[in-house]
PyMOL Python script that loads the backbone (N, CA, C, O; Angstrom):
from pymol import cmd

cmd.read_pdbstr("""\
ATOM      1  N   UNK A   1      97.381  98.187 110.457  1.00  0.00           N
ATOM      2  CA  UNK A   1      98.839  99.104 110.054  1.00  0.00           C
ATOM      3  C   UNK A   1      99.771  99.341 108.922  1.00  0.00           C
ATOM      4  O   UNK A   1     100.695  98.539 109.058  1.00  0.00           O
ATOM      5  N   UNK A   2      99.926  99.971 108.017  1.00  0.00           N
ATOM      6  CA  UNK A   2     100.875  99.799 107.379  1.00  0.00           C
ATOM      7  C   UNK A   2     102.301 100.372 107.980  1.00  0.00           C
ATOM      8  O   UNK A   2     102.566 101.286 108.761  1.00  0.00           O
ATOM      9  N   UNK A   3     103.451  98.987 106.934  1.00  0.00           N
ATOM     10  CA  UNK A   3     104.816  98.846 107.797  1.00  0.00           C
ATOM     11  C   UNK A   3     105.940 100.296 107.060  1.00  0.00           C
ATOM     12  O   UNK A   3     106.175 100.579 105.885  1.00  0.00           O
ATOM     13  N   UNK A   4     106.431 100.967 108.408  1.00  0.00           N
ATOM     14  CA  UNK A   4     107.577 102.088 108.254  1.00  0.00           C
ATOM     15  C   UNK A   4     108.658 101.285 107.603  1.00  0.00           C
ATOM     16  O   UNK A   4     108.816 100.073 107.752  1.00  0.00           O
ATOM     17  N   UNK A   5     109.571 102.286 106.677  1.00  0.00           N
ATOM     18  CA  UNK A   5     111.123 101.383 106.670  1.00  0.00           C
ATOM     19  C   UNK A   5     111.440 102.497 105.836  1.00  0.00           C
ATOM     20  O   UNK A   5     111.024 103.073 104.831  1.00  0.00           O
ATOM     21  N   UNK A   6     112.485 102.560 106.802  1.00  0.00           N
ATOM     22  CA  UNK A   6     113.772 103.728 106.257  1.00  0.00           C
ATOM     23  C   UNK A   6     114.842 103.060 105.852  1.00  0.00           C
ATOM     24  O   UNK A   6     115.075 101.938 106.301  1.00  0.00           O
ATOM     25  N   UNK A   7     115.527 103.572 105.075  1.00  0.00           N
ATOM     26  CA  UNK A   7     117.455 102.918 104.086  1.00  0.00           C
ATOM     27  C   UNK A   7     118.138 104.043 104.923  1.00  0.00           C
ATOM     28  O   UNK A   7     117.816 105.210 105.144  1.00  0.00           O
ATOM     29  N   UNK A   8     119.574 103.002 105.449  1.00  0.00           N
ATOM     30  CA  UNK A   8     120.277 103.800 105.692  1.00  0.00           C
ATOM     31  C   UNK A   8     121.517 103.968 104.832  1.00  0.00           C
ATOM     32  O   UNK A   8     122.083 102.892 104.641  1.00  0.00           O
ATOM     33  N   UNK A   9     122.029 104.890 104.326  1.00  0.00           N
ATOM     34  CA  UNK A   9     123.312 104.963 103.440  1.00  0.00           C
ATOM     35  C   UNK A   9     124.771 105.311 103.855  1.00  0.00           C
ATOM     36  O   UNK A   9     124.858 105.917 104.923  1.00  0.00           O
ATOM     37  N   UNK A  10     125.506 105.137 103.443  1.00  0.00           N
ATOM     38  CA  UNK A  10     126.554 105.545 104.351  1.00  0.00           C
ATOM     39  C   UNK A  10     126.999 105.699 105.395  1.00  0.00           C
ATOM     40  O   UNK A  10     127.935 106.397 105.785  1.00  0.00           O
ATOM     41  N   UNK A  11     125.883 104.596 106.228  1.00  0.00           N
ATOM     42  CA  UNK A  11     126.518 104.852 107.804  1.00  0.00           C
ATOM     43  C   UNK A  11     125.622 105.989 108.155  1.00  0.00           C
ATOM     44  O   UNK A  11     125.822 106.014 109.369  1.00  0.00           O
ATOM     45  N   UNK A  12     124.507 107.246 107.854  1.00  0.00           N
ATOM     46  CA  UNK A  12     124.360 108.096 108.110  1.00  0.00           C
ATOM     47  C   UNK A  12     123.290 108.010 108.867  1.00  0.00           C
ATOM     48  O   UNK A  12     122.163 108.364 108.521  1.00  0.00           O
ATOM     49  N   UNK A  13     123.642 107.466 110.093  1.00  0.00           N
ATOM     50  CA  UNK A  13     122.365 107.286 110.998  1.00  0.00           C
ATOM     51  C   UNK A  13     121.401 108.250 111.343  1.00  0.00           C
ATOM     52  O   UNK A  13     120.210 108.082 111.606  1.00  0.00           O
ATOM     53  N   UNK A  14     122.347 109.713 111.294  1.00  0.00           N
ATOM     54  CA  UNK A  14     121.564 110.877 111.821  1.00  0.00           C
ATOM     55  C   UNK A  14     120.353 110.889 111.139  1.00  0.00           C
ATOM     56  O   UNK A  14     119.221 110.902 111.622  1.00  0.00           O
ATOM     57  N   UNK A  15     120.921 110.880 109.190  1.00  0.00           N
ATOM     58  CA  UNK A  15     119.662 111.410 108.211  1.00  0.00           C
ATOM     59  C   UNK A  15     118.594 110.576 108.527  1.00  0.00           C
ATOM     60  O   UNK A  15     117.417 110.936 108.480  1.00  0.00           O
ATOM     61  N   UNK A  16     119.114 109.084 108.961  1.00  0.00           N
ATOM     62  CA  UNK A  16     118.044 108.054 108.365  1.00  0.00           C
ATOM     63  C   UNK A  16     117.018 108.152 109.686  1.00  0.00           C
ATOM     64  O   UNK A  16     115.922 107.605 109.564  1.00  0.00           O
ATOM     65  N   UNK A  17     117.323 108.807 110.896  1.00  0.00           N
ATOM     66  CA  UNK A  17     116.599 109.064 111.949  1.00  0.00           C
ATOM     67  C   UNK A  17     115.837 110.129 111.699  1.00  0.00           C
ATOM     68  O   UNK A  17     114.733 109.949 112.211  1.00  0.00           O
ATOM     69  N   UNK A  18     115.894 110.933 111.269  1.00  0.00           N
ATOM     70  CA  UNK A  18     115.364 112.166 110.839  1.00  0.00           C
ATOM     71  C   UNK A  18     114.595 111.971 109.749  1.00  0.00           C
ATOM     72  O   UNK A  18     113.596 112.684 109.654  1.00  0.00           O
ATOM     73  N   UNK A  19     114.820 111.163 108.886  1.00  0.00           N
ATOM     74  CA  UNK A  19     113.678 110.937 107.726  1.00  0.00           C
ATOM     75  C   UNK A  19     112.427 109.832 108.728  1.00  0.00           C
ATOM     76  O   UNK A  19     111.200 109.789 108.645  1.00  0.00           O
ATOM     77  N   UNK A  20     113.294 109.132 109.535  1.00  0.00           N
ATOM     78  CA  UNK A  20     112.085 107.972 110.425  1.00  0.00           C
ATOM     79  C   UNK A  20     110.966 108.938 110.938  1.00  0.00           C
ATOM     80  O   UNK A  20     109.767 108.879 110.665  1.00  0.00           O
ATOM     81  N   UNK A  21     111.599 109.822 111.723  1.00  0.00           N
ATOM     82  CA  UNK A  21     110.942 110.668 112.570  1.00  0.00           C
ATOM     83  C   UNK A  21     109.903 111.210 111.811  1.00  0.00           C
ATOM     84  O   UNK A  21     108.767 111.205 112.285  1.00  0.00           O
ATOM     85  N   UNK A  22     110.130 111.699 110.649  1.00  0.00           N
ATOM     86  CA  UNK A  22     109.340 112.323 109.743  1.00  0.00           C
ATOM     87  C   UNK A  22     107.992 111.543 109.273  1.00  0.00           C
ATOM     88  O   UNK A  22     106.787 111.776 109.373  1.00  0.00           O
ATOM     89  N   UNK A  23     108.874 110.382 108.645  1.00  0.00           N
ATOM     90  CA  UNK A  23     107.094 109.358 108.418  1.00  0.00           C
ATOM     91  C   UNK A  23     106.535 108.979 109.447  1.00  0.00           C
ATOM     92  O   UNK A  23     105.321 108.773 109.438  1.00  0.00           O
ATOM     93  N   UNK A  24     107.451 108.761 110.806  1.00  0.00           N
ATOM     94  CA  UNK A  24     106.064 108.437 111.930  1.00  0.00           C
ATOM     95  C   UNK A  24     105.647 109.558 111.741  1.00  0.00           C
ATOM     96  O   UNK A  24     104.483 109.195 111.575  1.00  0.00           O
ATOM     97  N   UNK A  25     105.595 110.659 111.617  1.00  0.00           N
ATOM     98  CA  UNK A  25     105.089 112.092 112.181  1.00  0.00           C
ATOM     99  C   UNK A  25     103.742 112.306 111.445  1.00  0.00           C
ATOM    100  O   UNK A  25     102.638 112.633 111.881  1.00  0.00           O
ATOM    101  N   UNK A  26     104.185 112.014 110.165  1.00  0.00           N
ATOM    102  CA  UNK A  26     103.234 112.165 108.743  1.00  0.00           C
ATOM    103  C   UNK A  26     102.347 110.828 109.064  1.00  0.00           C
ATOM    104  O   UNK A  26     101.161 111.036 108.809  1.00  0.00           O
ATOM    105  N   UNK A  27     102.630 109.393 109.600  1.00  0.00           N
ATOM    106  CA  UNK A  27     101.773 108.833 109.685  1.00  0.00           C
ATOM    107  C   UNK A  27     100.849 108.960 110.589  1.00  0.00           C
ATOM    108  O   UNK A  27      99.776 108.390 110.398  1.00  0.00           O
ATOM    109  N   UNK A  28     101.054 109.725 111.760  1.00  0.00           N
ATOM    110  CA  UNK A  28     100.204 109.723 112.611  1.00  0.00           C
ATOM    111  C   UNK A  28     100.171 109.053 113.734  1.00  0.00           C
ATOM    112  O   UNK A  28      99.238 109.244 114.515  1.00  0.00           O
ATOM    113  N   UNK A  29     101.301 108.039 114.056  1.00  0.00           N
ATOM    114  CA  UNK A  29     101.314 107.001 115.151  1.00  0.00           C
ATOM    115  C   UNK A  29     101.684 107.855 116.271  1.00  0.00           C
ATOM    116  O   UNK A  29     100.895 107.778 117.213  1.00  0.00           O
ATOM    117  N   UNK A  30     102.253 108.315 116.362  1.00  0.00           N
ATOM    118  CA  UNK A  30     102.342 109.445 117.795  1.00  0.00           C
ATOM    119  C   UNK A  30     100.729 109.786 118.497  1.00  0.00           C
ATOM    120  O   UNK A  30     100.250 109.677 119.626  1.00  0.00           O
ATOM    121  N   UNK A  31     100.261 110.211 117.267  1.00  0.00           N
ATOM    122  CA  UNK A  31      99.120 111.440 117.547  1.00  0.00           C
ATOM    123  C   UNK A  31      97.731 109.859 118.390  1.00  0.00           C
ATOM    124  O   UNK A  31      97.015 109.951 119.387  1.00  0.00           O
ATOM    125  N   UNK A  32      97.907 108.649 117.408  1.00  0.00           N
ATOM    126  CA  UNK A  32      97.242 107.834 117.705  1.00  0.00           C
ATOM    127  C   UNK A  32      97.368 107.065 118.555  1.00  0.00           C
ATOM    128  O   UNK A  32      96.380 106.501 119.025  1.00  0.00           O
ATOM    129  N   UNK A  33      98.978 106.746 119.125  1.00  0.00           N
ATOM    130  CA  UNK A  33      99.030 106.335 120.426  1.00  0.00           C
ATOM    131  C   UNK A  33      98.492 107.173 121.354  1.00  0.00           C
ATOM    132  O   UNK A  33      97.662 106.935 122.231  1.00  0.00           O
ATOM    133  N   UNK A  34      99.135 108.325 121.022  1.00  0.00           N
ATOM    134  CA  UNK A  34      98.263 109.220 122.563  1.00  0.00           C
ATOM    135  C   UNK A  34      97.134 109.317 122.713  1.00  0.00           C
ATOM    136  O   UNK A  34      96.989 109.503 123.922  1.00  0.00           O
ATOM    137  N   UNK A  35      95.755 109.308 122.023  1.00  0.00           N
ATOM    138  CA  UNK A  35      94.753 109.053 121.667  1.00  0.00           C
ATOM    139  C   UNK A  35      94.231 107.933 122.396  1.00  0.00           C
ATOM    140  O   UNK A  35      93.014 107.870 122.569  1.00  0.00           O
ATOM    141  N   UNK A  36      95.239 106.743 122.996  1.00  0.00           N
ATOM    142  CA  UNK A  36      94.671 105.512 123.205  1.00  0.00           C
ATOM    143  C   UNK A  36      95.211 105.274 124.531  1.00  0.00           C
ATOM    144  O   UNK A  36      95.299 104.260 125.223  1.00  0.00           O
ATOM    145  N   UNK A  37      95.595 106.649 124.717  1.00  0.00           N
ATOM    146  CA  UNK A  37      96.275 106.161 126.315  1.00  0.00           C
ATOM    147  C   UNK A  37      94.801 106.765 127.442  1.00  0.00           C
ATOM    148  O   UNK A  37      94.570 106.458 128.612  1.00  0.00           O
ATOM    149  N   UNK A  38      94.065 107.655 126.549  1.00  0.00           N
ATOM    150  CA  UNK A  38      92.701 107.803 128.533  1.00  0.00           C
ATOM    151  C   UNK A  38      91.504 107.500 127.622  1.00  0.00           C
ATOM    152  O   UNK A  38      91.701 107.623 126.413  1.00  0.00           O
ATOM    153  N   UNK A  39      90.870 107.301 127.842  1.00  0.00           N
ATOM    154  CA  UNK A  39      89.715 106.897 127.802  1.00  0.00           C
ATOM    155  C   UNK A  39      89.051 108.438 126.812  1.00  0.00           C
ATOM    156  O   UNK A  39      89.428 109.533 127.231  1.00  0.00           O
ATOM    157  N   UNK A  40      88.130 108.414 125.595  1.00  0.00           N
ATOM    158  CA  UNK A  40      87.365 110.033 125.028  1.00  0.00           C
ATOM    159  C   UNK A  40      86.498 109.160 124.959  1.00  0.00           C
ATOM    160  O   UNK A  40      86.381 108.023 124.504  1.00  0.00           O
ATOM    161  N   UNK A  41      85.570 110.311 125.798  1.00  0.00           N
ATOM    162  CA  UNK A  41      84.228 110.259 125.626  1.00  0.00           C
ATOM    163  C   UNK A  41      83.345 109.950 124.271  1.00  0.00           C
ATOM    164  O   UNK A  41      83.953 110.220 123.235  1.00  0.00           O
ATOM    165  N   UNK A  42      82.201 109.504 124.126  1.00  0.00           N
ATOM    166  CA  UNK A  42      81.964 109.533 122.831  1.00  0.00           C
ATOM    167  C   UNK A  42      81.101 110.598 122.083  1.00  0.00           C
ATOM    168  O   UNK A  42      80.592 110.614 120.962  1.00  0.00           O
ATOM    169  N   UNK A  43      81.136 111.785 123.479  1.00  0.00           N
ATOM    170  CA  UNK A  43      80.479 112.843 122.995  1.00  0.00           C
ATOM    171  C   UNK A  43      81.872 113.758 122.337  1.00  0.00           C
ATOM    172  O   UNK A  43      81.573 114.621 121.512  1.00  0.00           O
ATOM    173  N   UNK A  44      83.271 113.600 122.660  1.00  0.00           N
ATOM    174  CA  UNK A  44      84.198 114.240 122.610  1.00  0.00           C
ATOM    175  C   UNK A  44      84.788 113.735 121.242  1.00  0.00           C
ATOM    176  O   UNK A  44      85.317 114.438 120.381  1.00  0.00           O
ATOM    177  N   UNK A  45      84.606 112.484 121.218  1.00  0.00           N
ATOM    178  CA  UNK A  45      84.779 111.633 119.861  1.00  0.00           C
ATOM    179  C   UNK A  45      84.552 111.989 118.855  1.00  0.00           C
ATOM    180  O   UNK A  45      85.270 111.844 117.866  1.00  0.00           O
ATOM    181  N   UNK A  46      83.144 112.713 118.926  1.00  0.00           N
ATOM    182  CA  UNK A  46      82.485 112.927 118.035  1.00  0.00           C
ATOM    183  C   UNK A  46      82.974 114.286 117.267  1.00  0.00           C
ATOM    184  O   UNK A  46      83.383 114.538 116.133  1.00  0.00           O
ATOM    185  N   UNK A  47      82.751 114.954 118.335  1.00  0.00           N
ATOM    186  CA  UNK A  47      83.248 116.732 118.500  1.00  0.00           C
ATOM    187  C   UNK A  47      84.839 116.434 117.495  1.00  0.00           C
ATOM    188  O   UNK A  47      85.008 116.990 116.410  1.00  0.00           O
ATOM    189  N   UNK A  48      85.988 115.367 118.185  1.00  0.00           N
ATOM    190  CA  UNK A  48      86.774 115.440 117.444  1.00  0.00           C
ATOM    191  C   UNK A  48      87.124 114.984 116.202  1.00  0.00           C
ATOM    192  O   UNK A  48      88.271 115.090 115.767  1.00  0.00           O
ATOM    193  N   UNK A  49      86.117 114.428 115.532  1.00  0.00           N
ATOM    194  CA  UNK A  49      86.087 114.005 114.400  1.00  0.00           C
ATOM    195  C   UNK A  49      85.742 115.073 113.501  1.00  0.00           C
ATOM    196  O   UNK A  49      86.272 115.186 112.395  1.00  0.00           O
ATOM    197  N   UNK A  50      84.572 116.122 114.095  1.00  0.00           N
ATOM    198  CA  UNK A  50      83.471 116.708 113.367  1.00  0.00           C
ATOM    199  C   UNK A  50      84.936 117.736 113.275  1.00  0.00           C
ATOM    200  O   UNK A  50      85.148 117.922 112.077  1.00  0.00           O
ATOM    201  N   UNK A  51      85.813 118.327 113.979  1.00  0.00           N
ATOM    202  CA  UNK A  51      86.929 119.294 114.004  1.00  0.00           C
ATOM    203  C   UNK A  51      88.125 118.816 112.922  1.00  0.00           C
ATOM    204  O   UNK A  51      88.680 119.647 112.203  1.00  0.00           O
ATOM    205  N   UNK A  52      88.462 117.384 112.885  1.00  0.00           N
ATOM    206  CA  UNK A  52      88.860 117.036 111.836  1.00  0.00           C
ATOM    207  C   UNK A  52      88.327 117.034 110.533  1.00  0.00           C
ATOM    208  O   UNK A  52      89.129 117.316 109.643  1.00  0.00           O
ATOM    209  N   UNK A  53      87.139 116.777 110.196  1.00  0.00           N
ATOM    210  CA  UNK A  53      86.694 116.716 109.105  1.00  0.00           C
ATOM    211  C   UNK A  53      86.731 118.299 107.999  1.00  0.00           C
ATOM    212  O   UNK A  53      87.153 118.429 106.850  1.00  0.00           O
ATOM    213  N   UNK A  54      86.071 119.361 108.987  1.00  0.00           N
ATOM    214  CA  UNK A  54      86.008 120.799 109.054  1.00  0.00           C
ATOM    215  C   UNK A  54      87.515 120.877 108.725  1.00  0.00           C
ATOM    216  O   UNK A  54      87.635 121.295 107.573  1.00  0.00           O
ATOM    217  N   UNK A  55      88.697 120.634 109.297  1.00  0.00           N
ATOM    218  CA  UNK A  55      90.089 121.062 109.007  1.00  0.00           C
ATOM    219  C   UNK A  55      90.791 120.626 107.631  1.00  0.00           C
ATOM    220  O   UNK A  55      91.701 121.147 106.987  1.00  0.00           O
ATOM    221  N   UNK A  56      89.871 119.248 107.390  1.00  0.00           N
ATOM    222  CA  UNK A  56      90.540 118.547 106.058  1.00  0.00           C
ATOM    223  C   UNK A  56      89.444 119.250 104.888  1.00  0.00           C
ATOM    224  O   UNK A  56      89.833 119.093 103.730  1.00  0.00           O
ATOM    225  N   UNK A  57      88.469 119.807 105.002  1.00  0.00           N
ATOM    226  CA  UNK A  57      87.812 120.437 104.304  1.00  0.00           C
ATOM    227  C   UNK A  57      88.058 121.965 103.871  1.00  0.00           C
ATOM    228  O   UNK A  57      87.765 122.652 102.892  1.00  0.00           O
ATOM    229  N   UNK A  58      88.712 122.149 105.027  1.00  0.00           N
ATOM    230  CA  UNK A  58      89.596 123.970 104.735  1.00  0.00           C
ATOM    231  C   UNK A  58      90.643 123.423 103.950  1.00  0.00           C
ATOM    232  O   UNK A  58      90.561 123.704 102.755  1.00  0.00           O
ATOM    233  N   UNK A  59      91.700 122.650 104.324  1.00  0.00           N
ATOM    234  CA  UNK A  59      92.652 122.288 103.269  1.00  0.00           C
ATOM    235  C   UNK A  59      92.406 121.602 101.932  1.00  0.00           C
ATOM    236  O   UNK A  59      93.286 121.419 101.091  1.00  0.00           O
ATOM    237  N   UNK A  60      91.607 121.374 101.855  1.00  0.00           N
ATOM    238  CA  UNK A  60      90.933 120.488 100.187  1.00  0.00           C
ATOM    239  C   UNK A  60      90.367 122.403  99.821  1.00  0.00           C
ATOM    240  O   UNK A  60      90.802 122.749  98.722  1.00  0.00           O
ATOM    241  N   UNK A  61      89.557 123.523 100.528  1.00  0.00           N
ATOM    242  CA  UNK A  61      89.223 124.372  99.922  1.00  0.00           C
ATOM    243  C   UNK A  61      90.043 125.203  99.551  1.00  0.00           C
ATOM    244  O   UNK A  61      89.821 125.895  98.557  1.00  0.00           O
ATOM    245  N   UNK A  62      91.729 125.366 100.635  1.00  0.00           N
ATOM    246  CA  UNK A  62      91.934 126.043  99.705  1.00  0.00           C
ATOM    247  C   UNK A  62      93.243 126.041  98.919  1.00  0.00           C
ATOM    248  O   UNK A  62      93.968 126.961  98.541  1.00  0.00           O
ATOM    249  N   UNK A  63      93.335 124.343  98.758  1.00  0.00           N
ATOM    250  CA  UNK A  63      93.835 124.032  97.403  1.00  0.00           C
ATOM    251  C   UNK A  63      93.367 124.399  96.313  1.00  0.00           C
ATOM    252  O   UNK A  63      94.161 124.936  95.541  1.00  0.00           O
ATOM    253  N   UNK A  64      92.429 124.294  96.030  1.00  0.00           N
ATOM    254  CA  UNK A  64      91.366 124.389  94.999  1.00  0.00           C
ATOM    255  C   UNK A  64      91.544 125.823  94.853  1.00  0.00           C
ATOM    256  O   UNK A  64      91.454 126.136  93.666  1.00  0.00           O
ATOM    257  N   UNK A  65      91.770 126.833  95.641  1.00  0.00           N
ATOM    258  CA  UNK A  65      91.622 127.816  95.076  1.00  0.00           C
ATOM    259  C   UNK A  65      92.299 128.834  94.249  1.00  0.00           C
ATOM    260  O   UNK A  65      91.963 129.681  93.422  1.00  0.00           O
ATOM    261  N   UNK A  66      93.896 128.216  95.060  1.00  0.00           N
ATOM    262  CA  UNK A  66      95.072 128.253  94.075  1.00  0.00           C
ATOM    263  C   UNK A  66      95.239 127.741  92.714  1.00  0.00           C
ATOM    264  O   UNK A  66      96.198 128.117  92.040  1.00  0.00           O
ATOM    265  N   UNK A  67      94.128 126.668  92.128  1.00  0.00           N
ATOM    266  CA  UNK A  67      94.284 126.327  90.858  1.00  0.00           C
ATOM    267  C   UNK A  67      93.981 126.382  89.883  1.00  0.00           C
ATOM    268  O   UNK A  67      94.595 125.768  89.010  1.00  0.00           O
TER     269      UNK A  67
END
""", "prot")
cmd.dss("prot")
cmd.show_as("cartoon", "prot")
cmd.util.cbc("prot")
cmd.orient("prot")
């Protein structure tokens, strides 16, 4: 697990909290915690992994289309 660090400048805690929330969300920490909360059947796990892979492929394909 990688370390998430946010620096606070000029005692601007509000901005630092927004940055931290965005970093945590982009890292997928909340998603991983939510997935670990309950048991996931192996068939559901495979189906979810396949959906995620298809989603990544669509994103890459759409990026390549505009280059």
